C-alpha positions as CSV (number, residue, x, y, z in Angstrom):
1,X,10.2,136.4,-1.9
2,X,7.4,134.2,-0.6
3,X,7.6,132.7,2.9
4,X,8.5,129.1,3.0
5,X,11.2,129.0,0.3
6,X,14.2,127.4,2.1
7,X,17.1,129.2,0.4
8,X,17.0,132.4,-1.7
9,X,15.0,131.3,-4.8
10,X,15.5,127.6,-4.0
11,X,13.3,125.0,-2.3
12,X,15.3,122.3,-0.6
13,X,14.0,118.7,-0.1
14,X,15.6,115.5,1.1
15,X,14.7,111.9,1.1
16,X,16.2,108.5,1.7
17,X,17.4,107.0,-1.6
18,X,14.3,105.8,-3.4
19,X,11.9,107.8,-1.2
20,X,9.5,110.4,-2.3
21,X,10.0,114.2,-1.7
22,X,7.3,115.6,0.4
23,X,5.8,119.1,-0.1
24,X,3.7,120.4,2.7
25,X,1.4,123.4,2.4
26,X,0.0,125.2,5.5
27,X,-3.4,126.7,5.9
28,X,-2.6,130.5,5.8
29,X,0.2,130.5,3.3
30,X,0.0,127.2,1.4
31,X,-1.8,128.3,-1.8
32,X,0.6,131.2,-2.3
33,X,3.6,129.0,-1.6
34,X,2.3,126.4,-4.1
35,X,2.0,129.0,-6.8
36,X,5.6,130.3,-5.9
37,X,7.0,126.7,-6.2
38,X,6.5,126.9,-10.0
39,X,8.8,130.0,-10.1
40,X,11.8,128.8,-8.1
41,X,14.5,126.2,-8.3
42,X,14.3,123.0,-6.3
43,X,17.3,121.2,-4.8
44,X,16.8,117.5,-4.0
45,X,19.1,115.5,-1.8
46,X,18.8,111.8,-1.6
47,X,21.0,109.7,0.7
48,X,21.7,106.1,1.7
49,X,24.0,104.0,3.8
50,X,23.9,106.4,6.8
51,X,24.8,109.4,4.6
52,X,27.8,107.6,3.1
53,X,26.3,108.3,-0.3
54,X,24.5,111.6,-1.1
55,X,23.3,112.9,-4.5
56,X,22.1,116.4,-5.1
57,X,19.8,117.1,-8.1
58,X,18.2,120.3,-9.4
59,X,14.9,120.9,-11.2
60,X,13.2,124.2,-11.8
61,X,9.6,124.6,-10.8
62,X,8.6,125.1,-14.4
63,X,9.6,121.6,-15.2
64,X,7.4,120.3,-12.4
65,X,4.2,122.1,-13.4
66,X,2.5,118.7,-14.0
67,X,2.6,118.2,-10.2
68,X,2.0,121.8,-9.0
69,X,-0.9,122.5,-11.4
70,X,-2.7,119.4,-10.3
71,X,-2.1,120.1,-6.6
72,X,-3.4,123.6,-7.1
73,X,-6.5,122.4,-8.9
74,X,-7.1,119.9,-6.1
75,X,-6.4,122.4,-3.3
76,X,-8.8,121.5,-0.5
77,X,-11.6,123.8,0.6
78,X,-12.3,123.7,3.4
79,X,-8.7,123.4,4.3
80,X,-7.4,120.5,6.5
81,X,-4.6,121.2,9.0
82,X,-2.0,120.5,6.3
83,X,-2.0,119.7,2.6
84,X,0.8,117.2,1.9
85,X,1.8,116.0,-1.6
86,X,4.8,114.1,-3.0
87,X,7.0,114.1,-6.0
88,X,8.3,110.6,-6.7
89,X,12.0,109.9,-6.4
90,X,12.0,108.2,-9.8
91,X,10.8,111.4,-11.4
92,X,13.5,113.5,-9.9
93,X,16.2,110.9,-10.7
94,X,15.0,110.8,-14.3
95,X,14.4,114.5,-14.9
96,X,16.5,116.3,-12.4
97,X,20.1,117.5,-13.2
98,X,22.7,115.7,-11.0
99,X,24.8,118.5,-9.5
100,X,26.9,116.6,-7.0
101,X,27.6,113.2,-5.4
102,X,29.3,112.8,-2.0
103,X,30.8,109.4,-1.2
104,X,32.1,109.0,2.4
105,X,32.0,112.8,2.8
106,X,34.1,113.5,-0.3
107,X,32.9,115.0,-3.6
108,X,33.0,112.2,-6.2
109,X,30.9,114.0,-8.8
110,X,31.8,116.2,-10.5
111,X,35.4,115.2,-10.6
112,X,37.6,117.8,-9.0
113,X,41.3,118.3,-9.1
114,X,41.5,116.8,-5.6
115,X,39.4,113.8,-6.5
116,X,41.4,113.0,-9.7
117,X,44.7,113.0,-7.8
118,X,43.7,110.7,-5.0
119,X,45.5,107.3,-5.0
């Protein structure tokens, strides 16, 4: 496994609802990390209203090749201190798979036995 992947085989990103997801590549490991990003799953949390509403979406790196391939082609040489790129929120919302929604700390999507029996 390459350094920099947040969870085993998953990259984790978060943003305020409507904000872009930032990817940051470092001088010594960045290019390898960028290549690895196409091979792993990515989890995207977006939140609003002081975390009263949180969505979790998933996209595999293969589905985001349009971003990663361009970033790799444009990879700076000489290298600045950090190489920062963004995936737009709207792209993740449109193309990512919604896995879970939390509302006021409770799972409201997908519906669970607990959430369907609440008054």
